[in-house]
N, C-alpha and C positions, 0 to 999 in steps of 0.2 A: 504494500500498497504504501503508495505518496504520502511523504509523511506532513501536516499540514502547514508548516512555517513555507514547505515548497510547492506551492499546491502551483501547479502550472499554469503560465500567463492564459488568456482568455483562449486563442489561436489554437496556443497547444493542446488545450485540454478539449477544448470542441474538437479538435481531428480526432483526439483519441475516444471523445464520447460516440461520438458518431460509429468509431470505427469497433462501438464493443468492448472498449475497455475497463473489465470490472473494475481493475484497480484503482485507474482514472472516476469512478462513480463513486467508489467508498471512500476517496479522500475529498470528493465532494461534498457527498453524504454526512463525513464525521466536519468537516470544517463547518459546512452551513444548519447543520440540521438544531443548531440551539438555537440558535440566532432564532430561526423559523419557527418553531414552538414559541418562543418569546414574544413574537410577533402576534401567530396565531390567538397566543392564547388573552392576548386584548381585543379580538372579537369577540370570543367563545367563552363559556362561563365555568371551563372546567379543563383542569387540566389533561384528561382523557379524550375529551371532546380536542382540545388543541394536539392532541398526538396524533388522534383520525384526519382531523384537516392534514397534518404535515404530510402522511402518508397519503392520502390525496394527492396533492401538490405533488409528492415526486412523481407519482404515477403516472400527472402529468405532464411532468420533467419527459421522463420516458416516451411516450405519446408521440410527442410536438418536439423532439430533439430535431427531426431529421428536419423538420420547414424553419429550424431558426434558421432567421437572417441575418442574426449578428446584428439589428439595427441597434442595442441596447447593451448593455455588461451581458455577461451569462448572467451574473449574480440578481443583477435587476430582473430581468427576465423571470428567473424562478423567482424568486422574492411578489412580483408581480402575479404568477400563478396560483402564488400559496395566499394571498389577498383576495383574489374572484374566487377562490375554493372557500374561504372563510366566511367570505359575502355569499355565496350558496347554499351554506349551514344554517340560513338564517336572521345574519347581524341586516338590519337594516342601517344602510348608510348612503350618503345622498354625494351625487359629487362634487358639489360645492356644497361647504359646511356651513352652516347661520349660526352670525354670531352668538346666538343663546349656548351653542354646541361651543363655542369657542374658550367658557369660563369666566365667569363674573370677577371684579374685584372682592367679591364674600367671600368669595372661597382661595384667594389665594392673592399675592399683590403683581403686579404688570411691572417689576422695576427694570424702565427699558433703556435707565442712565446701565446700569448693570452689563449692559452686551452692545458691540459693537452693531455696525452695519451687516454686517458678515453673520451675524449672529455667534459670535464667538465670545468667551468673557472677556468684558471690559478692566475685571480685576478677579483675579481666581478667590474663589470660597475658601481659599485655607491652604497652608502649604501640604503637599500633600507630599513630602520626606518625611522617612520615617529614622531617623538618626540611629534613634534607641527603642531599645524593647518595650516603652512607655508609648511611645510611638506610634511604633508597629501595632498597639493594641487597640489605639486611637484610630492608627488609619484600616484599619479593620471593622471596629465600627463606624465610623462613616461611612465605610460602604456598604452594611447592611444598614444606615439609616437610608442609601441611596435608596437601595436595593426595596426596602419597604415605601418609600415614598415616591418609587415608581408604580409597584403595583395600585398606589391609591390615583394616580392621575387619570384624568378623564382616558377614553379609550385612543381616540383621534392625539391627546397629544402626547400619549404614554408612545400610540405607534411613531407620530414622528421623528418622538425624541429615541426611541430606542433604534431607528433605520438612520440616523445623523449622527449619533453622538456614542454609538455601542458600536452598531456595523457599519460605520462612516460611508453609506450611501451620498453622492452629490446630492444637493438643494433638486435638482432637475429633476434626477433619478428620483427621489423620494413623492416627486409632484407625481410623476406617471407611475409609479407603483401604487399610490393612495389615492391618485384619480383627484387628487386638489389644485389647487390656482397655486402660482408662486407668493402671492399674498397672505392667503389660509393657512401656509406650510410656514413660513412666517410667522407669523402671529402663533398659530402652536406651540412650535419654537421656543418664542419668547415666554410662554407661558408657563409650558413645560418646566423648561429650565428652572422660571424664577420661581415655580414651587421647589423643585429641587433644591436650590439655595435656600428657601427659607426654612425646609425642613435641616440642611446642616446648620445652619446659622444656633435654631434652634437647639440643636444636641450642641456644639460647641461653647453657644454662651459667649461668658467674659473672656474664655480663653482665645474665641478666633482674633483678637486683635493682638495678644500674645505673638501668635502664632505667626502674624503678618510682620512680627517686626524681629527679627534674630537677634538685636542686641539689645531688648526688652524695653521697658518703659522709659519713657524721658527722666531722669535724674529730679527732683524734689528742687525749686528754685530756696534758696535760704530766705527766710524772713528776713523783712528790709529793717534798718535799722535809722532811726532819725538822728539829723547832724545836729 
């Protein structure tokens, strides 16, 4: 089996898949199945249903591979099949997202100043480096906080954050996979990231500022003396 870090480039991988290379297909499944399950889980109500959807998606890949024309990346095509299979299992999603589905400020802040125009953090939530055992534990706890916060995101926000920040898809590919507009994708990403940021801020509390300042808090000024 091809190791996950060495998954071939699309041109080679597609050729191997179309030639019936079982090792290449197994490597692709190993590399992408966890991500497909996470995405499917945002559409359906249980892990069991998500697993069924993923299996149906892989069957769709096998059946459609011979007609794949590489107009998008192979990964984008596979994820699109997954989304379509998820929707056919009864998830009612519109091509365009109504503003009511984007989430309101009552359910979480949308602090757009924390993000750049490209949707990246203008300021990191906290320092992820873990130079000590204590910081390793903190980082693991933060990852658990993020995981739980992701579970609580509204469906579309979770889907967009998953595809953009976990799977690394480009904005245009996310729009194609989820059948949403660029503006909807941008708003959903901002709202999802903002909720995750709020969860991290709540978890870290007062320690957050110290984490961003390796040198520690500034020294206190001595009291003024009257002449």
